[in-house]
N, CA, C and O atoms as a Tripos MOL2 file, in Angstrom:
@<TRIPOS>MOLECULE
protein
  292   291    73     0     0
PROTEIN
NO_CHARGES

@<TRIPOS>ATOM
      1 N         185.6020  -82.4670   38.9630 N.3       1 UNK1
      2 CA        186.7430  -82.5470   39.4810 C.3       1 UNK1
      3 C         187.4570  -83.8410   39.4250 C.2       1 UNK1
      4 O         186.9110  -84.9360   39.5540 O.2       1 UNK1
      5 N         188.5660  -83.6620   39.2470 N.am      2 UNK2
      6 CA        189.5950  -85.6430   39.1880 C.3       2 UNK2
      7 C         189.2160  -86.1820   40.3040 C.2       2 UNK2
      8 O         188.4630  -85.5970   41.0830 O.2       2 UNK2
      9 N         189.7150  -87.4140   40.5230 N.am      3 UNK3
     10 CA        189.7630  -88.3100   41.8100 C.3       3 UNK3
     11 C         191.2620  -88.5780   40.8910 C.2       3 UNK3
     12 O         191.3030  -88.3860   39.6760 O.2       3 UNK3
     13 N         192.5200  -89.0750   41.7420 N.am      4 UNK4
     14 CA        193.5430  -89.4240   41.1840 C.3       4 UNK4
     15 C         193.6110  -90.5350   42.3570 C.2       4 UNK4
     16 O         193.4090  -90.3760   43.5610 O.2       4 UNK4
     17 N         194.0360  -91.9890   41.4780 N.am      5 UNK5
     18 CA        193.5210  -93.3090   41.9210 C.3       5 UNK5
     19 C         195.4560  -93.3320   42.3120 C.2       5 UNK5
     20 O         196.2430  -92.9930   41.4290 O.2       5 UNK5
     21 N         195.9330  -93.7510   43.6440 N.am      6 UNK6
     22 CA        197.2510  -94.1550   43.8930 C.3       6 UNK6
     23 C         197.4440  -95.4440   43.7910 C.2       6 UNK6
     24 O         196.3860  -96.0110   44.0660 O.2       6 UNK6
     25 N         198.7100  -96.5760   43.3960 N.am      7 UNK7
     26 CA        198.6390  -97.5780   44.0420 C.3       7 UNK7
     27 C         199.7570  -97.8380   45.0840 C.2       7 UNK7
     28 O         200.9530  -97.5630   45.1830 O.2       7 UNK7
     29 N         198.3900  -98.7970   46.1560 N.am      8 UNK8
     30 CA        199.1350  -99.0730   47.6390 C.3       8 UNK8
     31 C         200.5220 -100.3340   47.3230 C.2       8 UNK8
     32 O         200.3970 -101.5250   47.6070 O.2       8 UNK8
     33 N         201.5880  -99.8210   46.7910 N.am      9 UNK9
     34 CA        202.8630 -100.1690   46.4760 C.3       9 UNK9
     35 C         203.5620 -101.5700   47.4430 C.2       9 UNK9
     36 O         204.1950 -102.5590   47.0700 O.2       9 UNK9
     37 N         203.0970 -101.0990   48.8590 N.am     10 UNK10
     38 CA        204.0730 -102.2240   49.7220 C.3      10 UNK10
     39 C         202.8440 -103.1890   49.3480 C.2      10 UNK10
     40 O         203.3820 -104.1330   48.7700 O.2      10 UNK10
     41 N         201.4440 -103.4210   49.3920 N.am     11 UNK11
     42 CA        200.8430 -104.1040   49.8180 C.3      11 UNK11
     43 C         200.8710 -104.8930   48.2880 C.2      11 UNK11
     44 O         201.0340 -106.1120   48.3420 O.2      11 UNK11
     45 N         200.7450 -104.3670   47.1420 N.am     12 UNK12
     46 CA        201.0010 -105.0750   45.7320 C.3      12 UNK12
     47 C         202.2950 -105.5170   46.0520 C.2      12 UNK12
     48 O         202.4650 -106.6360   45.5660 O.2      12 UNK12
     49 N         203.1510 -105.1660   46.5840 N.am     13 UNK13
     50 CA        204.4070 -105.8050   46.6590 C.3      13 UNK13
     51 C         204.4550 -106.3830   47.2310 C.2      13 UNK13
     52 O         205.5190 -106.8860   46.8720 O.2      13 UNK13
     53 N         204.1030 -107.0520   48.2370 N.am     14 UNK14
     54 CA        204.2770 -107.7590   48.7690 C.3      14 UNK14
     55 C         202.8950 -108.9060   48.7610 C.2      14 UNK14
     56 O         202.5090 -109.5720   49.7220 O.2      14 UNK14
     57 N         202.3840 -108.8870   47.5150 N.am     15 UNK15
     58 CA        200.9880 -109.8490   47.2530 C.3      15 UNK15
     59 C         202.2690 -110.5910   46.4080 C.2      15 UNK15
     60 O         202.5710 -111.7380   46.7390 O.2      15 UNK15
     61 N         202.9040 -110.0170   45.4740 N.am     16 UNK16
     62 CA        203.5800 -110.2120   43.9180 C.3      16 UNK16
     63 C         204.3980 -110.7640   44.5250 C.2      16 UNK16
     64 O         204.2460 -111.9800   44.4070 O.2      16 UNK16
     65 N         205.5500 -110.4000   45.3840 N.am     17 UNK17
     66 CA        206.8880 -111.1800   46.2320 C.3      17 UNK17
     67 C         206.4770 -112.0830   46.8000 C.2      17 UNK17
     68 O         206.5070 -113.2000   46.2840 O.2      17 UNK17
     69 N         206.0410 -111.8970   47.8630 N.am     18 UNK18
     70 CA        206.0360 -113.1650   48.9100 C.3      18 UNK18
     71 C         203.7420 -113.8920   48.4220 C.2      18 UNK18
     72 O         203.7220 -114.5700   47.3940 O.2      18 UNK18
     73 N         203.4170 -113.8490   48.5750 N.am     19 UNK19
     74 CA        202.4960 -114.4900   48.2190 C.3      19 UNK19
     75 C         202.3700 -115.2890   46.7340 C.2      19 UNK19
     76 O         201.8780 -116.4150   46.6640 O.2      19 UNK19
     77 N         202.9410 -114.4680   45.4180 N.am     20 UNK20
     78 CA        202.9140 -115.0040   44.5470 C.3      20 UNK20
     79 C         204.8980 -115.7220   44.0970 C.2      20 UNK20
     80 O         205.3210 -116.1720   43.0320 O.2      20 UNK20
     81 N         205.2470 -115.6230   44.7490 N.am     21 UNK21
     82 CA        206.5520 -115.9580   44.8170 C.3      21 UNK21
     83 C         207.5640 -115.2270   43.2550 C.2      21 UNK21
     84 O         208.6230 -115.7420   42.8960 O.2      21 UNK21
     85 N         207.1540 -114.4230   42.7900 N.am     22 UNK22
     86 CA        207.9250 -113.7450   42.2560 C.3      22 UNK22
     87 C         209.0290 -113.2360   42.2900 C.2      22 UNK22
     88 O         209.2780 -112.4550   43.2080 O.2      22 UNK22
     89 N         210.0140 -113.5300   41.2960 N.am     23 UNK23
     90 CA        211.1140 -112.5370   41.9380 C.3      23 UNK23
     91 C         210.7500 -110.4660   41.4110 C.2      23 UNK23
     92 O         209.8550 -109.8780   40.8030 O.2      23 UNK23
     93 N         211.7830 -110.1450   41.9590 N.am     24 UNK24
     94 CA        211.5700 -108.9200   41.5120 C.3      24 UNK24
     95 C         211.1070 -107.8440   39.8330 C.2      24 UNK24
     96 O         210.4910 -106.8750   39.3880 O.2      24 UNK24
     97 N         212.2840 -109.3650   39.4220 N.am     25 UNK25
     98 CA        212.6390 -108.4560   37.7160 C.3      25 UNK25
     99 C         210.9480 -109.1760   37.8210 C.2      25 UNK25
    100 O         210.1730 -108.3800   38.3490 O.2      25 UNK25
    101 N         210.5540 -109.9830   37.5750 N.am     26 UNK26
    102 CA        209.5580 -110.6350   37.2900 C.3      26 UNK26
    103 C         207.9810 -109.4210   37.4710 C.2      26 UNK26
    104 O         207.1570 -109.0590   36.6310 O.2      26 UNK26
    105 N         208.1390 -109.0780   39.0460 N.am     27 UNK27
    106 CA        207.1970 -108.2450   39.5660 C.3      27 UNK27
    107 C         207.0270 -106.9410   38.6290 C.2      27 UNK27
    108 O         205.9670 -106.4610   38.2280 O.2      27 UNK27
    109 N         208.3180 -106.4980   38.3880 N.am     28 UNK28
    110 CA        208.4650 -105.0450   37.8750 C.3      28 UNK28
    111 C         208.6760 -104.8540   36.4050 C.2      28 UNK28
    112 O         209.0960 -103.8670   35.8020 O.2      28 UNK28
    113 N         208.1170 -106.5470   35.7720 N.am     29 UNK29
    114 CA        207.7670 -106.5600   34.6200 C.3      29 UNK29
    115 C         206.6050 -106.6460   33.9040 C.2      29 UNK29
    116 O         206.5300 -106.3680   32.7070 O.2      29 UNK29
    117 N         205.1900 -107.2270   34.9630 N.am     30 UNK30
    118 CA        204.4410 -107.5330   34.5290 C.3      30 UNK30
    119 C         203.4280 -105.6310   34.6910 C.2      30 UNK30
    120 O         203.8820 -104.5190   34.9580 O.2      30 UNK30
    121 N         202.1330 -106.0530   34.4060 N.am     31 UNK31
    122 CA        201.7440 -104.7980   33.9920 C.3      31 UNK31
    123 C         200.4540 -104.7920   34.5810 C.2      31 UNK31
    124 O         199.6890 -105.7470   34.7170 O.2      31 UNK31
    125 N         200.2600 -103.3150   34.9960 N.am     32 UNK32
    126 CA        198.6100 -103.4610   36.2590 C.3      32 UNK32
    127 C         197.6070 -104.6360   36.0290 C.2      32 UNK32
    128 O         196.9600 -105.3130   36.8280 O.2      32 UNK32
    129 N         197.6880 -104.6470   34.7790 N.am     33 UNK33
    130 CA        196.2140 -105.5620   34.5380 C.3      33 UNK33
    131 C         197.0280 -107.3670   34.9260 C.2      33 UNK33
    132 O         196.4210 -108.2140   35.5820 O.2      33 UNK33
    133 N         198.1070 -107.5360   34.4830 N.am     34 UNK34
    134 CA        198.5270 -109.4240   34.4560 C.3      34 UNK34
    135 C         198.4190 -109.5190   36.1130 C.2      34 UNK34
    136 O         197.7460 -110.2790   36.8080 O.2      34 UNK34
    137 N         199.5980 -108.1580   36.5840 N.am     35 UNK35
    138 CA        199.2660 -108.4010   38.1460 C.3      35 UNK35
    139 C         197.9890 -108.7790   38.4630 C.2      35 UNK35
    140 O         197.7570 -109.9570   38.7320 O.2      35 UNK35
    141 N         196.8090 -107.6440   38.4740 N.am     36 UNK36
    142 CA        195.0630 -108.2330   39.1160 C.3      36 UNK36
    143 C         195.1010 -109.2000   38.6600 C.2      36 UNK36
    144 O         194.9590 -110.1350   39.4480 O.2      36 UNK36
    145 N         195.2980 -109.5410   37.2410 N.am     37 UNK37
    146 CA        194.5040 -110.8070   36.9700 C.3      37 UNK37
    147 C         195.1010 -111.9990   37.6500 C.2      37 UNK37
    148 O         194.4590 -112.9580   38.0790 O.2      37 UNK37
    149 N         196.9150 -111.7740   37.7240 N.am     38 UNK38
    150 CA        197.1240 -112.8320   38.8230 C.3      38 UNK38
    151 C         197.2430 -112.9570   39.9100 C.2      38 UNK38
    152 O         197.8420 -113.8720   40.4750 O.2      38 UNK38
    153 N         196.4850 -111.7200   40.5730 N.am     39 UNK39
    154 CA        196.0210 -111.7540   42.5620 C.3      39 UNK39
    155 C         194.7050 -111.5910   42.4630 C.2      39 UNK39
    156 O         194.3310 -110.6880   43.2110 O.2      39 UNK39
    157 N         193.5930 -112.2260   41.6770 N.am     40 UNK40
    158 CA        192.4110 -112.4900   41.4250 C.3      40 UNK40
    159 C         190.8660 -111.3460   40.8300 C.2      40 UNK40
    160 O         189.6370 -111.3960   40.8090 O.2      40 UNK40
    161 N         192.1160 -110.3140   40.3890 N.am     41 UNK41
    162 CA        190.7100 -108.9970   40.3710 C.3      41 UNK41
    163 C         190.9490 -108.8070   39.2270 C.2      41 UNK41
    164 O         191.8450 -108.0820   38.7930 O.2      41 UNK41
    165 N         189.9450 -109.6220   38.4260 N.am     42 UNK42
    166 CA        189.6610 -110.2670   36.7520 C.3      42 UNK42
    167 C         188.8880 -109.0850   36.5660 C.2      42 UNK42
    168 O         189.4340 -108.2540   35.8410 O.2      42 UNK42
    169 N         187.9200 -108.8180   36.9580 N.am     43 UNK43
    170 CA        186.6620 -107.6850   36.5980 C.3      43 UNK43
    171 C         186.7970 -106.2470   37.1930 C.2      43 UNK43
    172 O         187.6590 -105.8650   37.9850 O.2      43 UNK43
    173 N         185.7480 -105.5110   36.6390 N.am     44 UNK44
    174 CA        185.9940 -104.2420   37.3400 C.3      44 UNK44
    175 C         186.2590 -103.1300   36.3830 C.2      44 UNK44
    176 O         185.4140 -102.3060   36.0340 O.2      44 UNK44
    177 N         187.5890 -103.1740   35.9570 N.am     45 UNK45
    178 CA        187.7540 -101.6630   35.0450 C.3      45 UNK45
    179 C         187.2410 -101.3740   33.7750 C.2      45 UNK45
    180 O         187.6170 -102.1420   32.8880 O.2      45 UNK45
    181 N         186.4660 -100.4520   33.4450 N.am     46 UNK46
    182 CA        185.9530  -99.8490   32.5850 C.3      46 UNK46
    183 C         186.8440  -99.9130   31.0270 C.2      46 UNK46
    184 O         188.0100  -99.5200   31.0120 O.2      46 UNK46
    185 N         186.4120 -100.2580   30.1900 N.am     47 UNK47
    186 CA        187.2780  -99.9060   28.8350 C.3      47 UNK47
    187 C         187.4830  -98.6240   28.9470 C.2      47 UNK47
    188 O         186.9110  -97.8860   29.7490 O.2      47 UNK47
    189 N         188.6690  -98.1690   27.7950 N.am     48 UNK48
    190 CA        189.0600  -96.7850   27.8550 C.3      48 UNK48
    191 C         188.0000  -95.5050   26.8980 C.2      48 UNK48
    192 O         187.9840  -95.4470   25.6690 O.2      48 UNK48
    193 N         187.1820  -94.5700   27.8430 N.am     49 UNK49
    194 CA        186.7460  -94.2470   26.1650 C.3      49 UNK49
    195 C         186.6530  -93.1260   26.0480 C.2      49 UNK49
    196 O         186.6420  -92.5040   27.1100 O.2      49 UNK49
    197 N         186.5500  -92.3660   24.8430 N.am     50 UNK50
    198 CA        186.4920  -91.2530   23.9720 C.3      50 UNK50
    199 C         187.0510  -89.8930   24.6180 C.2      50 UNK50
    200 O         188.0230  -89.2510   24.2200 O.2      50 UNK50
    201 N         186.1590  -89.5820   25.7800 N.am     51 UNK51
    202 CA        186.2470  -88.8180   26.3100 C.3      51 UNK51
    203 C         187.3850  -88.8360   27.2400 C.2      51 UNK51
    204 O         188.2250  -87.9400   27.3190 O.2      51 UNK51
    205 N         187.3550  -90.0760   28.0420 N.am     52 UNK52
    206 CA        188.4820  -90.3400   29.0350 C.3      52 UNK52
    207 C         190.2420  -90.0960   27.8460 C.2      52 UNK52
    208 O         191.3100  -89.5680   28.1530 O.2      52 UNK52
    209 N         190.0260  -90.4140   27.2110 N.am     53 UNK53
    210 CA        191.1130  -90.7400   26.4060 C.3      53 UNK53
    211 C         191.6300  -89.1550   25.9410 C.2      53 UNK53
    212 O         192.8060  -88.8470   26.1340 O.2      53 UNK53
    213 N         190.4850  -87.9880   25.1960 N.am     54 UNK54
    214 CA        190.8430  -87.0000   25.2260 C.3      54 UNK54
    215 C         190.9600  -86.1450   26.4780 C.2      54 UNK54
    216 O         191.3560  -84.9850   26.3650 O.2      54 UNK54
    217 N         190.6950  -86.5610   27.4570 N.am     55 UNK55
    218 CA        191.0260  -85.9820   29.1210 C.3      55 UNK55
    219 C         192.1750  -86.4980   29.1040 C.2      55 UNK55
    220 O         192.8870  -85.6410   29.6280 O.2      55 UNK55
    221 N         192.8470  -87.4180   28.8120 N.am     56 UNK56
    222 CA        194.4270  -87.9530   29.4260 C.3      56 UNK56
    223 C         195.3500  -87.6350   28.3770 C.2      56 UNK56
    224 O         196.5670  -87.8010   28.4660 O.2      56 UNK56
    225 N         194.6440  -87.0970   27.2120 N.am     57 UNK57
    226 CA        195.4520  -86.1960   26.0340 C.3      57 UNK57
    227 C         195.9540  -84.7540   26.5690 C.2      57 UNK57
    228 O         197.0710  -84.3730   26.9210 O.2      57 UNK57
    229 N         195.1190  -84.3150   26.5210 N.am     58 UNK58
    230 CA        195.2130  -82.8340   27.2890 C.3      58 UNK58
    231 C         195.7210  -83.1000   28.7240 C.2      58 UNK58
    232 O         196.9130  -82.7990   28.6490 O.2      58 UNK58
    233 N         195.5380  -83.3930   29.6500 N.am     59 UNK59
    234 CA        196.7070  -83.9140   30.5130 C.3      59 UNK59
    235 C         198.0830  -83.8350   30.6690 C.2      59 UNK59
    236 O         198.7140  -83.1480   31.4720 O.2      59 UNK59
    237 N         198.6320  -84.8790   29.5230 N.am     60 UNK60
    238 CA        199.5770  -85.3870   28.9360 C.3      60 UNK60
    239 C         200.1620  -85.1230   27.7050 C.2      60 UNK60
    240 O         200.8870  -86.0260   27.2860 O.2      60 UNK60
    241 N         200.0710  -84.3350   27.1500 N.am     61 UNK61
    242 CA        200.3420  -83.8000   25.7170 C.3      61 UNK61
    243 C         201.2850  -84.6160   25.3310 C.2      61 UNK61
    244 O         202.0310  -84.9780   26.2410 O.2      61 UNK61
    245 N         201.5400  -85.0950   24.1220 N.am     62 UNK62
    246 CA        202.8320  -85.8120   23.9140 C.3      62 UNK62
    247 C         203.7760  -84.4780   23.0370 C.2      62 UNK62
    248 O         203.4320  -83.7970   22.0700 O.2      62 UNK62
    249 N         204.9730  -84.4720   23.7830 N.am     63 UNK63
    250 CA        205.6920  -83.4150   23.1570 C.3      63 UNK63
    251 C         206.3960  -83.9450   21.8270 C.2      63 UNK63
    252 O         207.0410  -84.9730   22.0340 O.2      63 UNK63
    253 N         206.4200  -83.5530   20.6990 N.am     64 UNK64
    254 CA        207.1720  -83.7050   19.9260 C.3      64 UNK64
    255 C         208.8320  -83.0260   19.1290 C.2      64 UNK64
    256 O         209.2480  -81.9780   19.6240 O.2      64 UNK64
    257 N         209.3460  -83.4160   18.4080 N.am     65 UNK65
    258 CA        209.9730  -82.3940   18.0320 C.3      65 UNK65
    259 C         210.6340  -80.7590   17.3840 C.2      65 UNK65
    260 O         210.5250  -80.9650   16.1750 O.2      65 UNK65
    261 N         210.9410  -80.0200   17.4540 N.am     66 UNK66
    262 CA        210.1790  -78.7940   16.9700 C.3      66 UNK66
    263 C         210.5320  -78.8580   15.7970 C.2      66 UNK66
    264 O         211.5230  -79.4580   15.3810 O.2      66 UNK66
    265 N         209.4570  -78.0190   14.9320 N.am     67 UNK67
    266 CA        209.5340  -78.0960   13.6660 C.3      67 UNK67
    267 C         208.3760  -79.3610   13.0390 C.2      67 UNK67
    268 O         208.2960  -79.5050   11.8180 O.2      67 UNK67
    269 N         207.5570  -80.1920   13.9340 N.am     68 UNK68
    270 CA        206.8120  -81.3560   14.2030 C.3      68 UNK68
    271 C         205.0240  -80.7380   13.7430 C.2      68 UNK68
    272 O         204.0570  -81.0790   13.0630 O.2      68 UNK68
    273 N         205.4070  -79.8150   14.5150 N.am     69 UNK69
    274 CA        204.1070  -78.7450   14.5400 C.3      69 UNK69
    275 C         202.9430  -79.2540   13.4110 C.2      69 UNK69
    276 O         203.3470  -79.0760   12.2620 O.2      69 UNK69
    277 N         202.0820  -79.6320   13.4620 N.am     70 UNK70
    278 CA        200.7410  -79.3410   12.3590 C.3      70 UNK70
    279 C         200.9830  -80.7180   11.6040 C.2      70 UNK70
    280 O         200.0560  -81.0070   10.8470 O.2      70 UNK70
    281 N         201.8860  -81.5060   11.6430 N.am     71 UNK71
    282 CA        202.2920  -83.0860   11.4800 C.3      71 UNK71
    283 C         201.7020  -84.0890   11.3160 C.2      71 UNK71
    284 O         201.3760  -84.1980   12.4980 O.2      71 UNK71
    285 N         201.3060  -84.8700   10.8980 N.am     72 UNK72
    286 CA        200.8640  -85.9240   11.0330 C.3      72 UNK72
    287 C         201.6280  -87.1480   11.0330 C.2      72 UNK72
    288 O         202.3720  -87.3860   10.0830 O.2      72 UNK72
    289 N         201.5190  -87.9550   12.0090 N.am     73 UNK73
    290 CA        202.6540  -88.6520   11.9120 C.3      73 UNK73
    291 C         202.2980  -90.3730   11.8100 C.2      73 UNK73
    292 O         203.2150  -91.1880   11.7150 O.2      73 UNK73
@<TRIPOS>BOND
     1     1     2 1
     2     2     3 1
     3     3     4 2
     4     3     5 am
     5     5     6 1
     6     6     7 1
     7     7     8 2
     8     7     9 am
     9     9    10 1
    10    10    11 1
    11    11    12 2
    12    11    13 am
    13    13    14 1
    14    14    15 1
    15    15    16 2
    16    15    17 am
    17    17    18 1
    18    18    19 1
    19    19    20 2
    20    19    21 am
    21    21    22 1
    22    22    23 1
    23    23    24 2
    24    23    25 am
    25    25    26 1
    26    26    27 1
    27    27    28 2
    28    27    29 am
    29    29    30 1
    30    30    31 1
    31    31    32 2
    32    31    33 am
    33    33    34 1
    34    34    35 1
    35    35    36 2
    36    35    37 am
    37    37    38 1
    38    38    39 1
    39    39    40 2
    40    39    41 am
    41    41    42 1
    42    42    43 1
    43    43    44 2
    44    43    45 am
    45    45    46 1
    46    46    47 1
    47    47    48 2
    48    47    49 am
    49    49    50 1
    50    50    51 1
    51    51    52 2
    52    51    53 am
    53    53    54 1
    54    54    55 1
    55    55    56 2
    56    55    57 am
    57    57    58 1
    58    58    59 1
    59    59    60 2
    60    59    61 am
    61    61    62 1
    62    62    63 1
    63    63    64 2
    64    63    65 am
    65    65    66 1
    66    66    67 1
    67    67    68 2
    68    67    69 am
    69    69    70 1
    70    70    71 1
    71    71    72 2
    72    71    73 am
    73    73    74 1
    74    74    75 1
    75    75    76 2
    76    75    77 am
    77    77    78 1
    78    78    79 1
    79    79    80 2
    80    79    81 am
    81    81    82 1
    82    82    83 1
    83    83    84 2
    84    83    85 am
    85    85    86 1
    86    86    87 1
    87    87    88 2
    88    87    89 am
    89    89    90 1
    90    90    91 1
    91    91    92 2
    92    91    93 am
    93    93    94 1
    94    94    95 1
    95    95    96 2
    96    95    97 am
    97    97    98 1
    98    98    99 1
    99    99   100 2
   100    99   101 am
   101   101   102 1
   102   102   103 1
   103   103   104 2
   104   103   105 am
   105   105   106 1
   106   106   107 1
   107   107   108 2
   108   107   109 am
   109   109   110 1
   110   110   111 1
   111   111   112 2
   112   111   113 am
   113   113   114 1
   114   114   115 1
   115   115   116 2
   116   115   117 am
   117   117   118 1
   118   118   119 1
   119   119   120 2
   120   119   121 am
   121   121   122 1
   122   122   123 1
   123   123   124 2
   124   123   125 am
   125   125   126 1
   126   126   127 1
   127   127   128 2
   128   127   129 am
   129   129   130 1
   130   130   131 1
   131   131   132 2
   132   131   133 am
   133   133   134 1
   134   134   135 1
   135   135   136 2
   136   135   137 am
   137   137   138 1
   138   138   139 1
   139   139   140 2
   140   139   141 am
   141   141   142 1
   142   142   143 1
   143   143   144 2
   144   143   145 am
   145   145   146 1
   146   146   147 1
   147   147   148 2
   148   147   149 am
   149   149   150 1
   150   150   151 1
   151   151   152 2
   152   151   153 am
   153   153   154 1
   154   154   155 1
   155   155   156 2
   156   155   157 am
   157   157   158 1
   158   158   159 1
   159   159   160 2
   160   159   161 am
   161   161   162 1
   162   162   163 1
   163   163   164 2
   164   163   165 am
   165   165   166 1
   166   166   167 1
   167   167   168 2
   168   167   169 am
   169   169   170 1
   170   170   171 1
   171   171   172 2
   172   171   173 am
   173   173   174 1
   174   174   175 1
   175   175   176 2
   176   175   177 am
   177   177   178 1
   178   178   179 1
   179   179   180 2
   180   179   181 am
   181   181   182 1
   182   182   183 1
   183   183   184 2
   184   183   185 am
   185   185   186 1
   186   186   187 1
   187   187   188 2
   188   187   189 am
   189   189   190 1
   190   190   191 1
   191   191   192 2
   192   191   193 am
   193   193   194 1
   194   194   195 1
   195   195   196 2
   196   195   197 am
   197   197   198 1
   198   198   199 1
   199   199   200 2
   200   199   201 am
   201   201   202 1
   202   202   203 1
   203   203   204 2
   204   203   205 am
   205   205   206 1
   206   206   207 1
   207   207   208 2
   208   207   209 am
   209   209   210 1
   210   210   211 1
   211   211   212 2
   212   211   213 am
   213   213   214 1
   214   214   215 1
   215   215   216 2
   216   215   217 am
   217   217   218 1
   218   218   219 1
   219   219   220 2
   220   219   221 am
   221   221   222 1
   222   222   223 1
   223   223   224 2
   224   223   225 am
   225   225   226 1
   226   226   227 1
   227   227   228 2
   228   227   229 am
   229   229   230 1
   230   230   231 1
   231   231   232 2
   232   231   233 am
   233   233   234 1
   234   234   235 1
   235   235   236 2
   236   235   237 am
   237   237   238 1
   238   238   239 1
   239   239   240 2
   240   239   241 am
   241   241   242 1
   242   242   243 1
   243   243   244 2
   244   243   245 am
   245   245   246 1
   246   246   247 1
   247   247   248 2
   248   247   249 am
   249   249   250 1
   250   250   251 1
   251   251   252 2
   252   251   253 am
   253   253   254 1
   254   254   255 1
   255   255   256 2
   256   255   257 am
   257   257   258 1
   258   258   259 1
   259   259   260 2
   260   259   261 am
   261   261   262 1
   262   262   263 1
   263   263   264 2
   264   263   265 am
   265   265   266 1
   266   266   267 1
   267   267   268 2
   268   267   269 am
   269   269   270 1
   270   270   271 1
   271   271   272 2
   272   271   273 am
   273   273   274 1
   274   274   275 1
   275   275   276 2
   276   275   277 am
   277   277   278 1
   278   278   279 1
   279   279   280 2
   280   279   281 am
   281   281   282 1
   282   282   283 1
   283   283   284 2
   284   283   285 am
   285   285   286 1
   286   286   287 1
   287   287   288 2
   288   287   289 am
   289   289   290 1
   290   290   291 1
   291   291   292 2
@<TRIPOS>SUBSTRUCTURE
     1 UNK1         2 RESIDUE 1 A UNK
     2 UNK2         6 RESIDUE 1 A UNK
     3 UNK3        10 RESIDUE 1 A UNK
     4 UNK4        14 RESIDUE 1 A UNK
     5 UNK5        18 RESIDUE 1 A UNK
     6 UNK6        22 RESIDUE 1 A UNK
     7 UNK7        26 RESIDUE 1 A UNK
     8 UNK8        30 RESIDUE 1 A UNK
     9 UNK9        34 RESIDUE 1 A UNK
    10 UNK10       38 RESIDUE 1 A UNK
    11 UNK11       42 RESIDUE 1 A UNK
    12 UNK12       46 RESIDUE 1 A UNK
    13 UNK13       50 RESIDUE 1 A UNK
    14 UNK14       54 RESIDUE 1 A UNK
    15 UNK15       58 RESIDUE 1 A UNK
    16 UNK16       62 RESIDUE 1 A UNK
    17 UNK17       66 RESIDUE 1 A UNK
    18 UNK18       70 RESIDUE 1 A UNK
    19 UNK19       74 RESIDUE 1 A UNK
    20 UNK20       78 RESIDUE 1 A UNK
    21 UNK21       82 RESIDUE 1 A UNK
    22 UNK22       86 RESIDUE 1 A UNK
    23 UNK23       90 RESIDUE 1 A UNK
    24 UNK24       94 RESIDUE 1 A UNK
    25 UNK25       98 RESIDUE 1 A UNK
    26 UNK26      102 RESIDUE 1 A UNK
    27 UNK27      106 RESIDUE 1 A UNK
    28 UNK28      110 RESIDUE 1 A UNK
    29 UNK29      114 RESIDUE 1 A UNK
    30 UNK30      118 RESIDUE 1 A UNK
    31 UNK31      122 RESIDUE 1 A UNK
    32 UNK32      126 RESIDUE 1 A UNK
    33 UNK33      130 RESIDUE 1 A UNK
    34 UNK34      134 RESIDUE 1 A UNK
    35 UNK35      138 RESIDUE 1 A UNK
    36 UNK36      142 RESIDUE 1 A UNK
    37 UNK37      146 RESIDUE 1 A UNK
    38 UNK38      150 RESIDUE 1 A UNK
    39 UNK39      154 RESIDUE 1 A UNK
    40 UNK40      158 RESIDUE 1 A UNK
    41 UNK41      162 RESIDUE 1 A UNK
    42 UNK42      166 RESIDUE 1 A UNK
    43 UNK43      170 RESIDUE 1 A UNK
    44 UNK44      174 RESIDUE 1 A UNK
    45 UNK45      178 RESIDUE 1 A UNK
    46 UNK46      182 RESIDUE 1 A UNK
    47 UNK47      186 RESIDUE 1 A UNK
    48 UNK48      190 RESIDUE 1 A UNK
    49 UNK49      194 RESIDUE 1 A UNK
    50 UNK50      198 RESIDUE 1 A UNK
    51 UNK51      202 RESIDUE 1 A UNK
    52 UNK52      206 RESIDUE 1 A UNK
    53 UNK53      210 RESIDUE 1 A UNK
    54 UNK54      214 RESIDUE 1 A UNK
    55 UNK55      218 RESIDUE 1 A UNK
    56 UNK56      222 RESIDUE 1 A UNK
    57 UNK57      226 RESIDUE 1 A UNK
    58 UNK58      230 RESIDUE 1 A UNK
    59 UNK59      234 RESIDUE 1 A UNK
    60 UNK60      238 RESIDUE 1 A UNK
    61 UNK61      242 RESIDUE 1 A UNK
    62 UNK62      246 RESIDUE 1 A UNK
    63 UNK63      250 RESIDUE 1 A UNK
    64 UNK64      254 RESIDUE 1 A UNK
    65 UNK65      258 RESIDUE 1 A UNK
    66 UNK66      262 RESIDUE 1 A UNK
    67 UNK67      266 RESIDUE 1 A UNK
    68 UNK68      270 RESIDUE 1 A UNK
    69 UNK69      274 RESIDUE 1 A UNK
    70 UNK70      278 RESIDUE 1 A UNK
    71 UNK71      282 RESIDUE 1 A UNK
    72 UNK72      286 RESIDUE 1 A UNK
    73 UNK73      290 RESIDUE 1 A UNK
């Protein structure tokens, strides 16, 4: 069973726009990791494992062009 993680966008936007005084463009240009570091959440994330990568690849397969099947890119 997979547990979906969701962002609390209102809280994150409030922290970024109000507390950190970022402009909307600055806020949306940040990666989640950059925002977490700016908010003081510097630890806790585990590195991406091979198993997790394979799970994500199965869940979100690349959609190539017609005729690309079987080709290494």
